C-alpha positions in Angstrom: 0.0 0.0 0.0 2.9 2.4 0.8 4.2 2.1 -2.7 0.9 3.2 -4.2 0.5 6.1 -1.8 4.0 7.3 -2.8 3.1 7.0 -6.5 -0.1 9.0 -5.9 1.8 11.8 -4.0 4.6 12.0 -6.5 2.3 12.1 -9.5 0.1 14.6 -7.7 2.9 17.1 -7.2 4.3 16.6 -10.7 0.9 17.3 -12.4 0.0 20.0 -9.9 3.3 21.8 -10.7 2.7 21.5 -14.4 -0.8 22.9 -13.9 0.0 25.9 -11.8 3.1 26.8 -13.8 1.4 26.4 -17.2 -2.3 27.5 -16.7 -2.3 31.3 -16.6 1.5 31.1 -16.4 3.2 32.9 -13.5 6.5 31.0 -13.8 7.1 31.9 -17.4 10.3 30.5 -18.8 11.1 29.0 -15.3 8.2 26.5 -15.6 10.4 23.7 -17.1 12.9 24.1 -14.2 10.1 23.9 -11.7 8.6 20.8 -13.4 11.9 19.0 -13.7 12.8 19.9 -10.1 9.6 18.6 -8.6 10.1 15.4 -10.4 13.6 15.2 -9.0 12.6 15.8 -5.4 9.7 13.4 -5.6 12.0 10.7 -6.9 14.5 11.4 -4.1 11.6 11.2 -1.6 9.9 8.1 -3.0 12.3 6.3 -5.2 13.5 4.0 -2.3 9.9 3.1 -1.6 8.1 2.7 -5.0 10.8 3.3 -7.6 9.5 6.9 -8.1 7.8 6.2 -11.5 5.0 8.8 -11.4 4.3 7.9 -15.0 2.3 4.9 -16.3 4.7 4.5 -19.3 7.6 4.2 -16.9 5.7 1.7 -14.8 5.0 -0.4 -17.9 8.7 -0.2 -19.0 9.9 -1.2 -15.5 7.5 -4.2 -15.5 8.6 -5.3 -19.0 12.2 -5.2 -17.9 11.2 -7.5 -15.0 12.0 -5.1 -12.2 8.5 -5.1 -10.7 5.7 -7.7 -10.4 3.2 -7.4 -13.3 0.4 -7.7 -10.7 1.3 -4.3 -9.3 1.2 -2.5 -12.6 -2.6 -1.8 -12.6 -2.5 -0.4 -9.1 0.5 1.8 -9.8 -1.2 3.2 -12.9 -4.5 3.7 -11.0 -2.6 5.6 -8.2 -0.8 7.7 -10.8 -4.0 8.6 -12.7 -6.0 9.4 -9.5 -3.0 11.5 -8.4 -3.0 13.3 -11.7 -6.8 14.0 -11.6 -6.7 15.3 -8.0 -3.8 17.5 -9.0 -5.6 18.9 -12.0 -8.5 19.7 -9.7 -6.2 21.4 -7.2 -4.5 23.4 -9.9 -7.9 24.4 -11.4 -9.0 25.6 -7.9 -6.0 27.8 -7.7 -5.6 29.0 -11.3 -9.0 28.6 -13.0 -9.3 27.9 -16.6 -6.5 28.7 -19.0 -6.9 32.2 -20.5 -4.9 34.4 -22.8 -1.4 35.1 -21.6 -2.0 38.9 -21.7 -5.0 38.8 -19.4 -4.6 40.5 -16.0 -3.6 38.1 -13.2 -6.4 36.9 -11.0 -6.8 38.1 -7.4 -6.5 35.2 -5.0 -8.7 34.7 -2.0 -7.5 33.6 1.4 -8.7 30.0 0.9 -6.6 29.7 -2.2 -3.6 31.2 -0.5 -3.9 28.8 2.5 -4.4 25.8 0.2 -1.3 26.7 -1.7 0.7 27.0 1.5 -0.7 23.7 2.8 0.2 21.8 -0.4 3.8 22.9 -0.5 4.3 22.7 3.3 3.1 19.1 3.0 5.5 18.5 0.1 8.4 20.0 2.1 7.6 17.9 5.2 7.1 14.8 3.0 10.4 15.2 1.2 12.2 16.0 4.5 10.9 12.9 6.2 11.7 10.7 3.3 15.2 11.9 2.5 16.5 13.0 5.9 14.9 10.8 8.5 14.0 7.5 6.8 16.2 4.4 7.5 16.3 3.5 3.8 18.0 6.8 3.0 20.4 6.9 6.0 23.9 8.2 5.0 22.6 9.9 1.9 24.1 13.1 0.6 21.2 14.4 -1.4 18.8 15.5 1.3 19.8 19.2 1.3 19.4 19.4 -2.5 16.0 17.7 -2.4 14.7 19.9 0.5 16.0 23.1 -1.1 14.6 22.3 -4.5 11.2 21.5 -2.9 11.1 25.1 -1.6 12.3 26.4 -5.0 9.5 24.4 -6.8 6.9 25.7 -4.4 8.1 29.3 -4.9 7.9 28.9 -8.7 4.6 27.1 -8.6 2.5 28.8 -5.9 4.7 31.8 -4.9 2.7 34.1 -7.1 -0.5 32.9 -5.3 0.6 32.8 -1.6 4.1 34.3 -1.5 5.6 30.8 -0.8 6.3 30.8 3.0 5.7 27.0 3.6 6.9 27.5 7.2 5.3 29.2 10.2 8.5 31.0 11.1 8.9 32.3 7.6 5.2 33.3 7.6 5.8 35.2 10.9 8.8 37.0 9.3 6.8 37.8 6.2 3.9 39.1 8.3 6.4 41.3 10.3 7.7 42.7 7.0 4.2 43.5 5.8 4.3 40.8 3.1 1.3 38.9 4.5 -1.8 40.9 5.4 -2.8 40.7 9.1 -6.1 39.0 8.3 -4.2 36.1 6.5 -1.4 35.4 9.0 -3.3 32.9 11.2 -4.7 31.1 8.1 -1.1 30.7 6.8 0.2 29.3 10.1 -2.8 27.0 10.5 -2.4 25.7 6.9 1.3 25.2 7.3 1.0 23.3 10.6 
């Protein structure tokens, strides 16, 4: 079951990052860097558990090579497709339908900002737990890169929506600097925790 949850989470963040970076683009030319980076950190976080496929075509290729039981293929693909569909819904909630690139940016409501903060705080904690505290990754040397790139991806993907704090201490500092409106501060902290 753990493998399928990892495939769901990894695929979710891959598709979510594609969605928020490409629909009504805020990331511009940085979108490919954000998309490639989220794939990298999700592979670091889940590769030791599920193989970090996050792609039905990769799953089929790995099975054909004999590196995973064929009986797991349908469940992997189901987890990946459900993750993709949930991610598309989340991206649509934050960004709405795709519009012309020269349209004015939308104004985001507190619920969207808190949701964006929740998602990438979750991603940050998920990556941190899987690369820096898991027995299967003990002695690794990539955890700093994976954690830092998770923050970078979040900043590219949802920074234009929420500011990209992903941390109650950072949110407190941003609030003190006047970067987070007073009425949003507690929502940020609650979503992050």
